[in-house]
Structures are given as structure tokens and as C-alpha cells.
Legacy VTK file of the C-alpha trace (Angstrom):
# vtk DataFile Version 3.0
C-alpha trace
ASCII
DATASET POLYDATA
POINTS 244 float
63.977 14.612 49.175
60.903 12.434 49.617
61.203 10.686 46.227
64.789 9.675 46.870
63.950 8.623 50.433
61.192 6.267 49.265
63.580 4.637 46.804
66.249 4.256 49.498
63.705 2.686 51.840
62.951 0.086 49.181
59.375 1.138 48.426
59.907 1.313 44.660
62.297 2.651 42.057
63.000 6.397 42.022
60.599 7.018 39.125
57.863 4.794 40.579
58.254 6.494 43.974
57.704 9.902 42.373
54.571 8.573 40.660
53.229 7.473 44.055
53.844 10.974 45.413
52.206 12.726 42.431
49.163 10.462 42.881
48.694 11.696 46.451
49.356 8.274 47.973
52.225 9.378 50.221
51.887 11.171 53.565
54.555 12.614 55.846
53.582 12.900 59.496
49.941 12.404 58.525
49.901 15.082 55.794
49.637 14.134 52.117
52.632 15.383 50.125
52.546 15.638 46.323
56.035 17.084 45.728
58.891 14.552 45.316
61.393 17.236 46.350
59.729 17.626 49.769
62.439 17.423 52.425
62.186 14.650 55.015
64.347 13.554 57.928
64.099 9.771 58.110
65.166 9.683 61.753
62.234 11.904 62.750
59.481 11.847 60.123
56.835 9.161 59.717
56.329 8.305 56.041
53.287 6.313 54.894
52.114 4.968 51.527
48.393 4.268 51.175
48.095 4.667 54.942
50.773 2.099 55.758
53.862 3.312 57.585
57.099 2.815 55.678
59.406 4.630 58.050
58.789 5.388 61.695
62.193 5.869 63.310
65.912 5.474 62.990
65.887 1.839 64.075
63.807 0.866 61.019
66.091 2.587 58.513
69.215 0.970 59.919
68.032 -2.656 59.933
68.391 -4.289 56.524
67.499 -7.829 55.537
69.867 -10.333 53.928
68.887 -13.716 52.482
70.976 -16.498 50.933
68.717 -18.401 48.535
69.397 -21.715 46.805
67.705 -20.751 43.540
65.880 -23.583 41.752
65.876 -23.963 37.994
63.028 -22.242 36.169
62.936 -18.997 38.165
63.834 -15.595 36.750
65.532 -12.792 38.676
63.050 -9.973 38.137
60.632 -8.072 40.360
57.833 -8.238 37.774
56.954 -10.374 34.779
57.548 -8.862 31.340
55.002 -10.381 28.939
56.482 -8.694 25.868
60.096 -9.631 26.570
61.409 -12.445 24.367
63.216 -15.336 26.046
67.001 -15.158 26.321
69.260 -17.605 24.557
68.838 -21.029 26.111
65.728 -20.020 28.057
62.370 -21.693 27.689
59.587 -19.209 27.313
59.530 -15.470 27.949
59.127 -13.378 31.057
55.373 -13.980 31.152
55.704 -17.744 31.647
58.740 -17.717 33.940
58.339 -18.001 37.690
59.769 -15.121 39.707
62.433 -15.567 42.371
60.396 -13.148 44.489
57.496 -15.619 44.424
59.618 -17.791 46.725
59.253 -15.107 49.402
55.432 -15.033 49.393
55.179 -17.031 52.624
57.728 -14.801 54.333
55.908 -11.663 53.133
52.584 -13.002 54.429
54.128 -13.605 57.854
55.667 -10.124 57.779
52.312 -8.493 56.975
50.668 -10.411 59.816
53.302 -9.152 62.239
53.203 -5.567 60.893
49.600 -5.022 59.696
49.981 -1.254 59.296
53.208 -1.328 57.300
54.161 -2.404 53.796
56.711 -5.219 53.584
60.268 -4.173 52.653
61.169 -4.200 48.959
63.531 -7.085 48.257
65.849 -7.301 45.269
68.510 -9.701 44.076
72.242 -9.032 44.231
73.054 -9.568 40.571
71.188 -12.204 38.593
71.216 -15.839 37.577
69.579 -16.852 34.306
66.450 -18.971 34.376
68.302 -22.275 33.919
71.134 -21.603 36.383
70.705 -22.796 39.968
72.496 -22.154 43.238
73.489 -19.243 45.416
71.518 -16.041 45.005
71.695 -13.190 47.515
68.542 -11.181 48.185
68.475 -8.014 50.274
66.915 -4.630 51.055
70.356 -2.985 51.246
71.068 -1.156 47.992
74.553 0.042 48.891
75.679 -3.424 49.967
74.178 -4.851 46.781
76.266 -2.480 44.662
79.450 -3.291 46.566
78.985 -7.025 46.084
77.771 -6.986 42.479
80.051 -4.350 40.917
83.085 -5.780 39.071
85.349 -3.128 40.637
84.809 -4.808 44.002
86.394 -7.967 42.537
84.108 -10.264 44.527
84.698 -13.770 43.182
81.686 -15.810 42.049
82.268 -19.564 41.719
80.258 -21.825 39.430
80.211 -25.577 38.885
79.558 -26.339 35.223
78.459 -29.861 34.293
79.240 -30.583 30.640
77.518 -33.127 28.421
80.943 -34.718 27.809
84.253 -34.529 29.632
86.040 -31.335 28.504
89.506 -31.820 27.073
92.577 -30.095 28.493
92.595 -27.867 25.420
89.000 -26.811 26.092
89.818 -26.049 29.738
92.738 -23.886 28.593
90.504 -22.140 26.060
87.949 -21.294 28.741
90.712 -20.012 31.030
92.068 -17.806 28.233
88.819 -15.825 28.153
86.374 -14.763 25.457
84.261 -11.859 24.286
81.044 -11.489 26.267
78.543 -8.694 25.585
81.067 -6.860 23.431
83.902 -6.945 26.005
86.743 -9.391 26.536
86.500 -11.187 29.878
88.901 -13.608 31.491
87.968 -15.901 34.393
89.901 -15.794 37.650
90.196 -19.571 37.620
89.090 -22.543 35.495
89.896 -26.144 36.376
88.584 -29.643 35.852
86.907 -31.244 38.885
87.663 -34.800 37.739
89.980 -35.396 40.695
87.693 -33.900 43.334
86.660 -36.582 45.808
83.302 -35.092 46.709
81.080 -37.751 45.207
79.849 -35.406 42.500
79.103 -36.391 38.896
81.882 -36.474 36.259
82.432 -33.916 33.514
82.440 -30.963 35.912
84.433 -27.740 35.623
84.949 -25.083 38.299
84.740 -21.573 36.833
85.431 -18.457 38.919
84.722 -14.925 37.653
84.473 -11.370 38.956
82.822 -9.587 36.001
79.317 -10.966 36.464
78.197 -10.286 32.899
74.982 -11.804 31.592
75.438 -15.541 30.900
79.208 -15.050 31.138
80.101 -18.604 32.201
77.867 -20.176 29.559
79.441 -18.033 26.839
82.967 -18.872 28.050
82.063 -22.559 27.759
80.444 -22.136 24.345
83.444 -20.287 22.946
85.634 -23.246 23.986
83.307 -25.796 22.418
82.018 -27.076 25.755
78.321 -27.983 25.888
76.954 -26.790 29.242
74.383 -29.258 30.588
74.001 -27.726 34.070
75.315 -24.638 35.822
75.242 -23.949 39.551
76.687 -21.040 41.513
78.289 -22.262 44.725
80.113 -19.219 46.107
79.919 -15.427 46.261
82.931 -13.935 48.017
83.245 -15.570 51.425
79.757 -17.101 51.298
79.548 -20.728 50.168
76.918 -23.406 49.618
LINES 1 245
244 0 1 2 3 4 5 6 7 8 9 10 11 12 13 14 15 16 17 18 19 20 21 22 23 24 25 26 27 28 29 30 31 32 33 34 35 36 37 38 39 40 41 42 43 44 45 46 47 48 49 50 51 52 53 54 55 56 57 58 59 60 61 62 63 64 65 66 67 68 69 70 71 72 73 74 75 76 77 78 79 80 81 82 83 84 85 86 87 88 89 90 91 92 93 94 95 96 97 98 99 100 101 102 103 104 105 106 107 108 109 110 111 112 113 114 115 116 117 118 119 120 121 122 123 124 125 126 127 128 129 130 131 132 133 134 135 136 137 138 139 140 141 142 143 144 145 146 147 148 149 150 151 152 153 154 155 156 157 158 159 160 161 162 163 164 165 166 167 168 169 170 171 172 173 174 175 176 177 178 179 180 181 182 183 184 185 186 187 188 189 190 191 192 193 194 195 196 197 198 199 200 201 202 203 204 205 206 207 208 209 210 211 212 213 214 215 216 217 218 219 220 221 222 223 224 225 226 227 228 229 230 231 232 233 234 235 236 237 238 239 240 241 242 243
């Protein structure tokens, strides 16, 4: 199906891909197709959107892109700004004023367009999300299946965070964080929580290592809050076997 194929190729979401087809902006082998259910064979057919080739052979469908980004503070993990969306707890400003993580790839996209003038750049998306104030490791890819395997809690991929508190957490607070808390209506328990006071890495004091597999929205911050720990900074330093 053409609509599903466009979504798999990273052109747009399934619904947005169908809208492109209905609008007559998609051609298969040079012929405009307006039916999302039109059958295509990605290894053989040439698919174009607005005259730019999206798929021209098996080698293009098999080569995905993978980026490891050190996300700065102040960037939101979204593909488009949402002017009517209110800011989340602890965030400054709404979606309209936040900078997009994808903006950091503008230079790369410009170079890609220069190298492939007749093709649209691949659609990138983040593997999970970090809130606007959290920094550190963020994976970005074109590979939807790999993204699901890494991000889904059932895969039990460990994500490690370094939390810097405004004051040194007590042993009781560390134990409380390790015991878990309710996040988004479900009880979650970290894989590991420990003080980093004895780590000889030259880092600042008052740090706590928190490791989770659930990946719920603002999970680490809520675990800290429930234990009475004031989170000053939060940085993700590991996803599975990838470290920063």
C-alpha cells in the first residue's frame, strides 16, 4: 500500500502520507497516484513526492541513519512546534517558544539536499524523548522498527541519568527514590539508584545516578520529587550499551 510505504520510508505519518496522495502530490513510476491503497513494490518502483524521488531502489530502503546527539538544554523533542500546547511542569514557555531538536540538523539537511537535489531528505525522529530542561544522550534515526525496540519498556533497555540535586540527598531519600513511585498513574521502580558522592570523576557534589527502563514522561524528575529531592540538573548519559 502506497500510504503505508510512504510512512515506512519516513516521508510523513500515515495520515499525513495519505493526505499527500489525495492531493495528487505523489507519483509512482512517473504516474500520479491518488489512492493510498495503491500497491507498490519498494524494490522496483520509483516513488516521488512533489517531483522529488523518495525511493528508487532496494539499496535506499535498506540504509537507515542513526545519530547520537548530546541534547542541549532548551530544546524540545518534537517534529513541529505546537503554539497552542501549554508548557509542561518545570518547562519555560510552550511549544511555540521552544527550540526544536530537529533544528540542530538543519546544516546536515542542507548538505543532504545539495548532494541529492532531486530527492527529499529522510524524515528523522527521536528515539523516545527528553524534556526541554534535560540534557544528554538522545538517539535520532530514520529506522522506525529499531526505534520501537529501543524505546519500548518490554525491551528493558536501561537508560541512565545523572541527577544533580540542589542539596546532598540523604540516605533515606536515596532509598525512597529506589523504592519507586507513581508516575503517570502507574507505579514505577528504578533499576538502580545510588549516590555518586564517592565517584572520583571530578564531577560536582550532590549527584545521584538513576537507571530506569520504563521511559515514562519526566519519570526521573517525579521519582526525585516524591522522595523530597530537588532536581537542579538532569542529564542522560547512557542508553543500553551506548554511553556518553
